[in-house]
C-alpha positions as CSV (number, residue, x, y, z in Angstrom):
1,M,13.6,-11.8,79.3
2,I,14.8,-11.3,75.7
3,E,16.9,-8.2,75.1
4,N,17.2,-6.1,72.0
5,G,19.9,-7.6,69.7
6,Q,19.2,-11.2,70.8
7,K,18.9,-13.5,67.9
8,V,15.8,-15.8,68.0
9,S,14.2,-18.6,66.0
10,V,10.4,-18.5,66.0
11,H,7.5,-20.3,64.3
12,Y,4.3,-18.3,63.7
13,V,0.9,-18.2,62.0
14,G,-0.4,-14.8,61.1
15,T,-4.1,-14.1,60.6
16,L,-6.4,-11.1,60.1
17,D,-9.3,-10.2,62.3
18,N,-11.6,-12.1,59.9
19,G,-9.6,-15.3,60.5
20,E,-7.9,-15.2,57.0
21,Q,-4.3,-16.5,57.3
22,F,-1.8,-14.2,55.6
23,D,1.5,-16.0,56.5
24,S,2.9,-19.0,58.3
25,S,6.5,-20.1,58.9
26,Y,5.1,-23.7,59.4
27,D,3.8,-23.7,55.8
28,R,7.3,-22.8,54.6
29,G,8.8,-25.6,56.8
30,A,11.4,-23.4,58.5
31,P,11.3,-21.0,61.5
32,L,12.0,-17.3,61.1
33,E,15.4,-16.2,62.5
34,F,16.1,-12.6,63.3
35,E,17.5,-10.1,65.8
36,V,14.9,-8.7,68.2
37,G,14.5,-5.0,68.5
38,V,16.4,-3.9,65.4
39,G,13.5,-3.3,63.0
40,K,13.5,-6.7,61.2
41,V,9.9,-7.4,62.2
42,I,6.9,-5.2,63.0
43,P,7.1,-3.5,66.4
44,G,4.3,-5.5,68.0
45,F,5.9,-8.8,67.1
46,D,9.2,-7.7,68.7
47,L,7.3,-6.6,71.8
48,A,5.4,-9.9,72.2
49,L,8.7,-11.9,72.1
50,K,10.4,-10.0,74.9
51,S,8.4,-11.7,77.6
52,M,8.6,-15.2,76.1
53,E,10.6,-18.3,77.2
54,V,12.0,-20.9,74.8
55,G,9.3,-23.5,74.0
56,E,6.4,-21.1,74.9
57,V,3.5,-20.6,72.5
58,K,1.7,-17.3,72.7
59,E,-1.3,-15.7,70.9
60,V,-1.1,-12.0,70.4
61,A,-3.3,-9.4,68.8
62,I,-1.3,-6.5,67.3
63,H,-3.1,-3.2,66.4
64,S,-2.3,-1.8,63.0
65,D,-0.3,1.0,64.7
66,Q,2.2,-1.6,65.9
67,A,2.1,-3.5,62.6
68,Y,2.3,-1.8,59.2
69,G,0.6,1.4,60.3
70,P,-2.6,3.1,58.9
71,R,-3.4,3.2,55.2
72,N,-2.1,6.4,53.6
73,P,-4.6,7.8,51.0
74,Q,-1.7,9.8,49.5
75,A,0.0,6.5,48.6
76,V,-2.7,5.9,45.9
77,E,-1.7,7.4,42.6
78,T,-3.1,7.3,39.0
79,V,-0.5,7.1,36.2
80,G,-0.8,6.9,32.5
81,R,-1.0,3.5,30.9
82,E,2.2,4.4,29.0
83,A,4.2,4.1,32.2
84,F,4.1,0.4,31.6
85,P,5.5,-1.6,28.6
86,A,2.7,-2.0,26.0
87,E,3.2,-5.8,26.0
88,M,2.8,-6.1,29.7
89,P,-0.6,-7.6,30.6
90,L,-2.1,-5.7,33.6
91,Q,-5.0,-6.7,35.8
92,E,-6.6,-5.5,39.0
93,G,-4.9,-6.9,42.1
94,M,-1.6,-7.5,40.4
95,Q,1.5,-6.3,42.1
96,V,4.0,-4.3,40.1
97,Q,7.4,-2.8,40.9
98,G,8.7,0.5,39.8
99,Q,11.6,2.8,40.6
100,G,10.9,5.7,42.9
101,P,13.3,8.5,44.1
102,L,14.4,6.4,47.0
103,G,14.7,3.0,45.2
104,P,12.3,0.2,44.2
105,V,8.6,0.7,45.0
106,L,6.0,-2.1,45.1
107,A,2.4,-1.2,44.3
108,T,-0.9,-3.0,43.7
109,I,-3.1,-2.2,40.7
110,V,-6.5,-1.2,42.1
111,S,-8.1,-0.1,38.8
112,L,-7.2,0.4,35.2
113,D,-8.6,1.3,31.8
114,D,-7.0,1.9,28.4
115,A,-5.6,5.3,29.5
116,Q,-4.8,5.1,33.2
117,V,-3.7,2.8,35.9
118,T,-4.4,3.5,39.6
119,L,-1.7,2.1,42.0
120,D,-1.8,1.6,45.7
121,M,1.7,1.8,47.2
122,N,0.5,1.1,50.8
123,H,1.8,-2.2,52.3
124,P,-0.9,-4.8,51.6
125,L,-1.4,-5.2,55.4
126,A,-1.5,-1.4,56.2
127,G,-4.5,-0.6,58.3
128,E,-5.0,-4.2,59.4
129,N,-4.9,-5.5,62.9
130,L,-2.8,-8.7,62.9
131,N,-3.1,-11.8,65.1
132,F,-0.2,-14.1,65.6
133,K,0.3,-17.5,67.2
134,I,4.0,-17.4,68.1
135,E,6.3,-20.2,69.2
136,L,9.7,-19.3,70.5
137,V,11.8,-22.2,69.2
138,S,15.2,-21.1,70.4
139,L,17.7,-18.4,71.2
140,L,20.6,-18.2,68.8
């Protein structure tokens, strides 16, 4: 059994409930290495690893509460177009970074016009159930 603080190396493929792939360590050509149980990955991923053995491949479904949490409607905000440099081309779906009171903030532009830009600061996978095929490559 893997304990909190144990360093591991894993390969994985992550998909949404509709089958769309959102991430894969195989596609990057290198396994993910991290410490289990210290908040480096979503809670459901940590939990799935704890019962695995080296070399095992496991498929898990992780509810949004154990992933990036529910979508927060209060994390959607409309700001004036003047909040962005005039020469910056903006489009729906584009990710932008700004400075918040606690540091850098990533947001996705959900709509815009000449006067306003509506930003969604939720994690792009918030509210989504996630499915993973996980391979425990090694203990480090």
